[in-house]
N, C-alpha and C positions, 0 to 999 in steps of 0.2 A: 758165596758164603765167604765170610772174612774168617780170618784167623788170629787168634789170641795165642802169643807167648810169652806173655809176662803176666806177673799179680796185678802191676800197673793197668795191663791193657783189659783185663779182666774187669777190675774196678771202674774203670772208666766207662767200658761198653756197658755196663749195669747202670751207672751214673747218666751217662749220656745218651742212651740209646731210646728206641720209642717206648711205648707205653709198655709193649710185650719184646719178650726177648728169649729166645730158645738156643740153650749151650750145646753141644755135641760133643761127647768127650771120646777120643779115638785113640788105636794105639796104631804103630805102622806095622806090628806082626799079626795084627787081627785081621783075617779071614771077613770075617763078618762085616766088618768096618769097610774093607775094600768092596765089598758086594754092595754096600751102601751108597758109595762114593758117587755112581754115575745118576742117581736119583735125587742128590742134595738139590741140584738146581730145579727140581720140579717139585719140590719139598717148598722151596722159597716162592716159586710161582702158586702154589694152592694157598701161601701165607703169606700173602705179598705185605701185609701189614704188620708182619713180625720180623724182628731183626733177628739173624743168624747169627751162629760162631761155632765155629771150629775148633777145637783144642788138643793139641797131641799128649796126653795123660802124663807121658814121660818127660815132656820140657817144661810142664809147669807143676810138678810133683807137689808142690804145697797146697796148691787149690785143689788137686785130686783127693788128697790126705784130708785137708778141713773138710770137705764134703763127703767123703767116704766113696770116693769113685776108685771099684776094685776090679769090675768087671765093665768092659768095653764092646759095644757102643752105649755110653749112656746120655740120657737126655733130661736136660734141667729147661723148666719153663719157669721165668720170671714175669712178674708184672711191675715194672720200673725195677726196684734193687731188690725185691721179697720174692724170696723163692716160693712158689705157689705148690708145683707138683713136680715129681721126679721119676723117671723109668731108670732105674739103677739095679741092674742084678748081671750077670755071668751069660744069661741066655742070649741066644739069637732073637734078632728085631728087625723083622722085615720093613722095608719103606712104609708098607701097608700099617703096621703095627705103630710105626712112629706116627704116621699122619694120625690115626685113632685116637693114640695117645693125647696129642697135641690138641685135636677137637675136643677129646672129653674134658682136660684142662680147661681148655676157654670155655665150654658150657658150663662146667662146674664153676666158675669162677663168676660167670655172668648169672647164674641162677642165684648164688650166694649173694649178689649185689643186690639181688632184689627183695630179698628179705626183710 
């Protein structure tokens, strides 16, 4: 999983990324974020056609503030540079919950495209 450390890198990831991008915000002090780390490679393997990025909330506070990211981990699902869905709240998120969120966001987008 690639790491984003600047606003420019964030914007570049959305402009130059694949059709779909998932950005996961985390904090070094967050125990739930640390529990999630061992599963990130598996998450990328399940959704191998999605670009994944990891952003430390405190390193890029401007992005976090703009997106109202106050709870971590938080997950954002983009198609091109458009935010399609987000999983932003301060509660615990297991790898299974994040996998389900991404699958549901993709299904919702695809279902909407056929209308």
